[in-house]
LUMKEVEX-312050 format. One line per 4 residues: number of its first residue (from 0); their letters; for each residue x, y, z of C-alpha. Coordinates in pm, 1 decimal. Layout:
<pts>
NUM	a	X/Y/Z | ...
</pts>
This chain:
<pts>
0	xxxx	6116.2/3514.8/-474.6 | 5791.6/3669.5/-408.7 | 5480.8/3510.1/-522.2 | 5227.0/3640.3/-762.5
4	xxxx	4854.4/3487.5/-708.3 | 4656.6/3276.9/-1001.1 | 4361.2/3337.5/-945.2 | 4096.0/3661.4/-858.2
8	xxxx	3758.4/3669.7/-758.9 | 3492.0/3627.6/-1024.1 | 3335.5/3964.6/-1027.1 | 3649.5/4012.2/-1248.6
12	xxxx	3433.5/3858.1/-1507.9 | 3361.0/4049.5/-1792.9 | 3666.4/4365.0/-1753.2 | 3902.0/4269.8/-1986.8
16	xxxx	4205.4/4429.4/-1779.1 | 4122.5/4267.5/-1475.6 | 4091.6/3962.5/-1721.0 | 4439.1/3985.8/-1828.3
20	xxxx	4620.6/4083.8/-1450.6 | 4451.4/3781.9/-1346.7 | 4662.2/3604.5/-1673.7 | 4421.2/3557.9/-1906.9
24	xxxx	4532.5/3684.6/-2295.7 | 4230.6/3852.4/-2419.5 | 4216.3/3973.7/-2783.0 | 4173.9/4268.3/-2845.7
28	xxxx	4424.7/4387.2/-2549.4 | 4246.9/4601.3/-2335.1 | 4431.0/4928.7/-2321.2 | 4472.6/5233.6/-2106.6
32	xxxx	4724.5/5554.9/-2116.6 | 4903.7/5652.2/-1854.3 | 4791.2/6052.1/-1772.9 | 4477.8/5950.0/-1975.9
36	xxxx	4306.9/6255.3/-1836.1 | 4494.7/6539.7/-1807.1 | 4627.8/6865.5/-2018.2 | 4623.3/6721.4/-2391.4
40	xxxx	4179.6/6738.8/-2316.3 | 4055.6/7035.6/-2415.7 | 3791.5/6905.2/-2198.1 | 4015.2/6911.1/-1875.5
44	xxxx	4259.2/7258.2/-2009.0 | 3856.1/7421.6/-1935.9 | 3807.7/7294.7/-1587.1 | 4134.9/7381.6/-1495.7
48	xxxx	4062.0/7699.0/-1610.8 | 3752.6/7728.4/-1400.8 | 3884.8/7556.4/-1110.7 | 4198.3/7677.7/-1071.9
52	xxxx	4536.2/7510.1/-915.6 | 4586.3/7135.2/-997.0 | 4590.8/7061.2/-576.5 | 4239.6/7217.3/-598.4
56	xxxx	4116.4/6974.5/-861.1 | 4268.8/6710.4/-699.4 | 4170.9/6842.7/-378.4 | 3777.9/6876.3/-525.3
60	xxxx	3600.9/6510.0/-556.3 | 3340.0/6664.3/-786.7 | 3567.9/6789.7/-1058.7 | 3848.8/6525.5/-954.8
64	xxxx	3597.0/6256.6/-1057.3 | 3514.5/6421.3/-1352.4 | 3849.7/6444.7/-1462.1 | 3874.0/6109.1/-1410.4
68	xxxx	3620.3/6006.4/-1618.5 | 3643.9/6219.6/-1898.5 | 3842.1/5976.0/-2121.2 | 3659.4/5706.3/-2145.4
72	xxxx	3349.9/5999.3/-2226.8 | 3531.4/5994.6/-2492.1 | 3690.7/5709.9/-2549.8 | 3421.0/5451.6/-2480.2
76	xxxx	3653.8/5206.7/-2616.7 | 3934.9/5227.9/-2296.4 | 3895.8/4915.3/-2055.6 | 4064.8/5103.0/-1714.6
80	xxxx	4003.4/5425.3/-1539.5 | 4289.3/5591.3/-1347.4 | 4249.3/5781.6/-1086.3 | 4316.1/6155.6/-1105.4
84	xxxx	4573.2/6253.5/-872.8 | 4914.3/6255.9/-778.7 | 5157.2/6112.0/-644.6 | 5338.3/6309.2/-376.8
88	xxxx	4965.5/6356.7/-199.1 | 5129.7/6147.9/0.3 | 5396.1/6376.2/175.8 | 5153.3/6602.3/164.6
92	xxxx	4967.1/6375.3/404.5 | 5316.1/6319.5/605.5 | 5337.2/6655.8/633.1 | 5520.9/6861.6/331.3
96	xxxx	5345.3/7168.5/211.4 | 5283.0/7069.0/-189.1 | 5241.4/7355.7/-471.5 | 5225.1/7341.1/-829.4
100	xxxx	5435.4/7581.9/-1011.1 | 5320.2/7697.8/-1388.4 | 5561.5/7586.7/-1604.0 | 5819.0/7417.4/-1313.2
104	xxxx	5625.9/7182.2/-1111.2 | 5594.2/7042.5/-785.6 | 5734.1/7188.4/-479.7 | 5739.2/7025.2/-152.8
108	xxxx	5881.4/7235.5/162.7 | 6047.8/7156.4/395.1 | 6301.8/6968.8/208.5 | 6424.5/6643.3/417.7
112	xxxx	6752.5/6777.8/310.8 | 6656.8/7111.0/564.0 | 6473.3/6949.3/821.6 | 6432.2/6578.5/1005.0
116	xxxx	6134.2/6395.1/943.7 | 5991.5/6378.1/1292.4 | 6024.3/6757.4/1227.9 | 5650.6/6686.9/1024.1
120	xxxx	5333.1/6668.3/1130.3 | 5118.3/6461.5/940.3 | 4784.2/6553.9/840.3 | 4622.8/6213.7/744.2
124	xxxx	4291.2/6343.8/625.1 | 4471.1/6534.7/344.9 | 4408.7/6199.2/177.2 | 4053.4/6180.3/258.6
128	xxxx	3957.8/6353.3/-50.9 | 4138.4/6077.1/-300.3 | 3843.1/5797.8/-142.3 | 3601.3/5994.5/-189.2
132	xxxx	3708.1/6085.3/-596.0 | 3751.2/5669.4/-570.7 | 3422.0/5621.4/-372.5 | 3202.3/5908.1/-686.6
136	xxxx	3443.1/5747.1/-984.4 | 3286.6/5363.1/-905.7 | 2951.2/5428.2/-925.7 | 2976.8/5617.3/-1216.3
140	xxxx	3216.0/5417.3/-1416.2 | 3051.6/5087.3/-1659.3 | 3041.3/4758.8/-1590.3 | 3308.5/4676.3/-1821.4
144	xxxx	3562.1/4922.9/-1673.2 | 3816.4/4874.7/-1417.3 | 3937.1/5129.5/-1185.4 | 4283.4/5189.9/-1103.8
148	xxxx	4391.2/5357.8/-828.5 | 4774.5/5440.6/-718.4 | 5050.8/5597.1/-569.5 | 5442.7/5656.4/-592.1
152	xxxx	5688.9/5367.6/-482.7 | 5920.6/5512.7/-147.1 | 6233.9/5592.3/-386.8 | 6052.7/5809.1/-612.5
156	xxxx	5854.6/5973.5/-367.9 | 6146.1/6000.7/-129.1 | 6402.6/6192.9/-428.1 | 6083.2/6471.2/-410.8
160	xxxx	6072.1/6488.6/8.2 | 6456.0/6455.7/43.6 | 6519.8/6717.8/-264.3 | 6202.8/6958.4/-322.0
164	xxxx	6145.1/6851.6/-647.7 | 6222.1/6676.4/-904.4 | 6567.6/6634.9/-1123.7 | 6743.3/6475.2/-1360.8
168	xxxx	7008.4/6198.8/-1186.8 | 6823.7/6215.4/-791.2 | 7127.2/6323.2/-661.2 | 7074.4/6443.1/-339.8
172	xxxx	6895.7/6133.4/-254.8 | 7137.8/5927.5/-386.6 | 7394.6/6098.3/-200.2 | 7190.9/6099.3/127.8
176	xxxx	7102.3/5708.8/117.9 | 7477.5/5631.0/23.8 | 7592.2/5907.7/306.2 | 7356.1/5820.9/586.8
180	xxxx	7166.3/5486.8/474.6 | 6990.8/5484.0/861.8 | 6820.8/5864.2/836.1 | 6727.8/5808.2/449.8
184	xxxx	6583.3/5421.7/556.9 | 6366.7/5616.2/811.3 | 6204.4/5793.2/533.8 | 6158.3/5497.2/312.4
188	xxxx	6004.4/5308.5/601.0 | 5741.3/5648.2/649.1 | 5671.2/5680.9/294.0 | 5653.0/5270.4/286.0
192	xxxx	5384.1/5250.8/573.3 | 5199.5/5553.4/434.2 | 5148.3/5410.0/64.5 | 5025.6/5125.6/227.5
196	xxxx	4738.9/5249.5/400.1 | 4673.0/5519.4/117.6 | 4658.4/5214.3/-162.5 | 4414.2/5015.8/116.6
200	xxxx	4212.1/5276.1/140.3 | 4197.0/5323.5/-209.5 | 4088.0/4956.2/-247.3 | 3810.4/4976.9/6.2
204	xxxx	3678.0/5253.4/-119.0 | 3604.6/5117.7/-486.7 | 3952.9/5083.2/-658.0 | 3983.8/4686.3/-859.1
208	xxxx	4300.2/4755.4/-940.6 | 4663.0/4939.9/-784.0 | 4995.0/5070.0/-996.2 | 5286.3/5178.4/-811.5
212	xxxx	5453.2/5468.3/-1001.3 | 5854.7/5403.0/-962.2 | 5940.6/5724.8/-1237.1 | 6305.2/5751.5/-1095.8
216	xxxx	6437.0/5378.6/-1038.9 | 6663.4/5427.3/-1342.6 | 6956.9/5567.0/-1185.2 | 7044.6/5342.3/-918.1
220	xxxx	7313.3/5115.0/-893.4 | 7192.6/4751.8/-839.9 | 7244.2/4729.9/-490.3 | 7064.6/5100.4/-411.6
224	xxxx	6817.5/4937.4/-664.4 | 6777.4/4596.1/-459.4 | 6779.3/4825.2/-114.7 | 6558.0/5099.2/-187.6
228	xxxx	6333.7/4958.4/-512.0 | 6289.4/4581.8/-487.5 | 6248.3/4566.0/-80.7 | 5994.0/4799.7/-8.7
232	xxxx	5782.7/4760.4/-335.5 | 5810.2/4387.2/-194.5 | 5699.2/4490.5/153.8 | 5391.4/4696.6/-20.7
236	xxxx	5314.7/4393.4/-209.3 | 5300.6/4142.0/35.5 | 5130.5/4364.1/299.1 | 4813.7/4444.0/28.7
240	xxxx	4798.9/4073.8/-42.1 | 4745.8/4016.6/341.5 | 4446.0/4306.0/311.0 | 4309.7/4268.0/-37.0
244	xxxx	4381.0/3906.6/-178.8 | 4342.9/3897.2/-510.9 | 4386.0/4254.0/-591.6 | 4600.0/4303.9/-839.0
248	xxxx	4896.6/4563.5/-805.2 | 5083.8/4696.9/-1119.3 | 5473.0/4780.1/-1049.7 | 5637.8/5052.2/-1307.4
252	xxxx	5967.5/5114.7/-1257.2 | 6064.8/5349.3/-1551.4 | 6421.0/5336.9/-1666.0 | 6505.5/5026.6/-1471.3
256	xxxx	6657.6/4819.8/-1793.0 | 6782.6/4498.9/-1748.3 | 6751.2/4514.7/-1381.9 | 6381.5/4446.5/-1441.1
260	xxxx	6344.0/4082.9/-1468.2 | 6510.1/4135.0/-1076.3 | 6233.8/4322.7/-1059.6 | 5962.2/4119.6/-1133.0
264	xxxx	6115.2/3802.1/-1019.7 | 6189.0/3931.9/-631.8 | 5858.7/4212.6/-608.3 | 5590.3/3931.9/-648.8
268	xxxx	5418.9/4214.9/-820.0 | 5086.2/4127.5/-1072.2 | 5207.0/4290.3/-1373.3 | 5479.8/4516.5/-1513.6
272	xxxx	5487.1/4810.2/-1643.9 | 5828.6/4884.4/-1970.8 | 5878.8/5223.0/-2063.2 | 5934.2/5300.3/-2382.3
276	xxxx	6315.1/5176.6/-2394.8 | 6270.6/4862.6/-2397.9 | 6241.3/4556.9/-2675.5 | 5974.5/4468.2/-2598.2
280	xxxx	6103.3/4061.0/-2746.6 | 6339.5/4127.9/-2513.2 | 6092.6/4181.3/-2285.9 | 5889.8/3866.1/-2414.1
284	xxxx	6204.2/3603.6/-2346.1 | 6264.2/3736.8/-2038.4 | 6002.2/3809.4/-1880.4 | 5798.8/3469.1/-1646.8
288	xxxx	5572.7/3373.4/-1930.9 | 5287.0/3345.1/-1710.1 | 5406.6/3718.6/-1592.4 | 5133.6/3997.0/-1750.7
292	xxxx	5280.8/4285.9/-1930.5 | 5123.8/4645.3/-1983.8 | 5336.2/4905.3/-2241.6 | 5483.9/4980.6/-2357.2
296	xxxx	5430.6/5294.5/-2686.6 | 5692.3/5555.0/-2668.8 | 5454.7/5860.7/-2602.9 | 5635.6/6064.4/-2883.8
300	xxxx	5523.1/5796.3/-3123.4 | 5157.1/5889.2/-3014.1 | 5217.8/6273.2/-3064.6 | 5404.7/6158.6/-3427.9
304	xxxx	5109.5/5982.7/-3546.2 | 5091.5/5814.4/-3949.0 | 5332.8/5529.4/-3993.9 | 5543.4/5637.8/-3706.7
308	xxxx	5233.9/5472.9/-3457.8 | 5092.4/5279.6/-3675.4 | 5417.2/5051.5/-3735.3 | 5514.6/5100.4/-3315.6
312	xxxx	5171.4/4989.2/-3259.4 | 5249.6/4687.2/-3462.8 | 5607.9/4585.7/-3343.5 | 5472.6/4569.2/-2950.5
316	xxxx	5111.5/4397.1/-3052.3 | 5342.6/4122.7/-3247.9 | 5598.8/4103.4/-2916.9 | 5345.7/4054.6/-2709.0
320	xxxx	5046.0/3826.1/-2908.4 | 5142.0/3507.7/-2766.0 | 5117.8/3618.7/-2348.9 | 4899.8/3839.2/-2099.5
324	xxxx	4894.4/4211.6/-2231.5 | 4766.3/4496.2/-2136.4 | 4794.6/4776.2/-2416.6 | 4949.8/5179.3/-2258.5
328	xxxx	5240.2/5381.9/-2283.5 | 5624.4/5401.4/-2223.0 | 5509.6/5691.2/-1997.6 | 5263.9/5991.1/-1952.2
332	xxxx	5074.4/6126.5/-2250.7 | 5252.3/6427.2/-2339.6 | 5085.9/6850.2/-2366.4 | 5139.9/6824.8/-2658.3
336	xxxx	4978.8/6533.9/-2833.7 | 4644.0/6578.0/-3092.0 | 4337.9/6435.5/-2940.8 | 4280.6/6265.9/-3255.7
340	xxxx	4548.7/6023.0/-3268.1 | 4430.5/5918.8/-2924.1 | 4146.5/5790.0/-3153.4 | 4376.3/5660.5/-3391.9
344	xxxx	4563.1/5437.2/-3109.8 | 4257.1/5276.3/-3068.4 | 4148.7/5182.7/-3367.3 | 4499.0/5026.8/-3412.8
348	xxxx	4450.4/4816.5/-3048.6 | 4155.3/4767.1/-3102.5 | 4107.3/4601.6/-3430.4 | 4442.7/4400.8/-3386.3
352	x	4588.9/4521.1/-3698.9
</pts>
């Protein structure tokens, strides 16, 4: 079983987000929202219109830094900024072509169904703009706010690299993992190595906490989950802890359900993000009492607002009232979320009702 650090540097004093990741209960609970920098904000839509494609924004450190900070400028009660980027920057650096098609999502070419991994030519310089974005944000971020860096977990990134796009059941990657585990394992290994350096360099540029997004963890059998989700994550966590002792890492295995307890126990993540399908009362009982949890409001409750939002927030705050807790959504904020509902959510959480 992997171990979690019990002490973090004193530089975290005065930053509620980092205090909770150290294992301290803070009231009111700190909060941020996955995809808090993005399409629900009119200021983002304006900058996107001015700058063009999503990849252009991500590759422009000045624009990406401005977008990263937009939510905190509008909602200064938020406790953290999360880097504006995308999990597919890693396969872009490994050598696949990356495009974002309006209304359809990202595409990677050539797919690893059609090409071999060793046919790709790596371009690590494609990651340099991301590090510059981190540096710019850290310079401008208020002293009591935390800067979160992130990457996709190897399994989730591999599903995109194999199929070239997202899918409902990740069938192509699951088939390959069963039919040719050595070949699939080599893909995971390459992603793992690049991701480790990518996250490490984000820390060196100024990121104070990290999150691993395993957005497609939910469709694996228990044995495959252990091999392709838990094991690579545990190796990344251990290696980052060697390089950057005290820098916390949040694991977010979306859809993992009852496998979350094993994930928390075996990966050694500093905190675990819960998606909206997890019963917070179950999580409060089943997860280690000293493990910080993050989440887990249904993004659609935020869209609805009003009584639906109020009651959903109360359930979560009550369930995690006696443990380290970071309030967040169970997945990314949705494009059609009314901006005023975000203000309503913050008032509910920070008011402690």
